[in-house]
C-alpha positions in Angstrom: 108.5 78.3 146.8 111.0 77.8 144.4 114.6 77.6 145.2 117.7 80.7 144.5 119.2 78.3 141.9 115.6 77.6 139.9 114.8 80.6 139.5 118.1 81.2 138.1 117.7 78.3 135.7 114.1 78.7 134.9 115.6 82.6 133.8 118.8 80.6 131.9 115.9 78.6 130.1 113.7 81.4 129.1 117.0 83.4 127.7 117.7 80.2 125.5 114.4 79.9 124.5 114.2 84.2 123.5 117.7 83.1 121.4 116.3 80.3 119.7 113.1 81.9 118.4 115.5 85.0 117.5 117.5 82.6 115.7 114.5 81.1 113.9 112.5 84.5 113.2 115.8 85.2 111.6 116.2 82.2 109.6 112.5 82.8 107.8 113.3 86.1 107.2 116.6 85.8 105.3 114.4 82.7 103.9 111.6 84.9 102.4 113.9 87.5 101.2 115.6 84.8 99.3 112.3 84.0 97.7 111.3 87.9 97.2 114.7 88.0 95.2 114.0 85.1 93.4 110.5 86.4 92.3 112.0 90.1 91.7 115.4 88.6 89.8 112.3 86.4 87.7 110.2 90.1 87.0 113.3 92.2 85.7 113.9 88.8 83.2 110.4 89.1 82.2 110.7 93.0 82.0 113.4 92.4 79.4 111.5 90.5 77.1 108.9 93.3 75.9 110.6 93.6 72.8 109.7 89.7 71.5 105.9 90.8 72.2 104.8 87.7 72.2 107.1 86.1 74.7 106.3 89.0 76.4 102.7 88.5 76.9 103.2 84.5 77.5 105.0 85.1 80.7 102.9 87.6 82.0 100.1 85.2 81.6 102.4 82.4 82.9 102.7 84.6 85.8 99.1 85.6 86.4 100.3 89.3 85.7 97.6 91.4 83.6 99.7 93.5 81.9 102.8 95.6 81.7 101.5 98.4 84.3 101.0 95.9 87.1 104.4 94.0 86.2 106.3 97.3 87.1 104.0 98.1 90.2 104.9 94.1 91.2 108.7 94.9 90.8 108.4 97.8 92.4 107.0 96.4 96.0 109.7 93.6 95.5 112.5 96.6 95.7 111.3 98.4 98.5 110.1 95.2 100.7 114.0 94.2 100.0 115.6 97.5 100.8 116.7 98.7 97.1 114.5 101.8 97.1 113.2 103.7 99.6 109.5 104.9 99.3 111.2 108.5 98.9 112.9 107.1 95.8 110.2 106.1 94.0 107.8 108.9 95.0 110.4 111.1 93.8 110.6 109.0 90.6 107.3 108.9 90.5 106.3 112.8 90.9 109.7 114.2 89.3 108.4 117.8 89.9 107.7 117.4 93.6 111.6 118.7 94.4 111.3 122.0 92.3 110.1 125.2 94.3 106.9 126.4 92.9 108.2 129.4 92.2 111.0 127.6 89.8 108.3 125.3 88.1 106.5 126.1 84.6 103.3 125.3 82.5 105.4 122.7 80.7 
């Protein structure tokens, strides 16, 4: 049977391994976040090209995006994943009448 000292040593080793693993996972999350932020910045840049139809269409094709709706959806998804907007904010933007009481709604 392992001695008390051996047990303590193993416990410490496990704690250290756990700590290292958490640090590695944190770095991976940060890297992933950086990549998503770069993609978001790029897609926001593309959305600003709308005024120039040729450049806009070219930019969409270069990124494998079908149309403006898909571009908007990708931007929204990245904003939500990065925590820039919560899903509740997205739904409020999408359905602005949700927060208006029924008796205040008109046919318009």
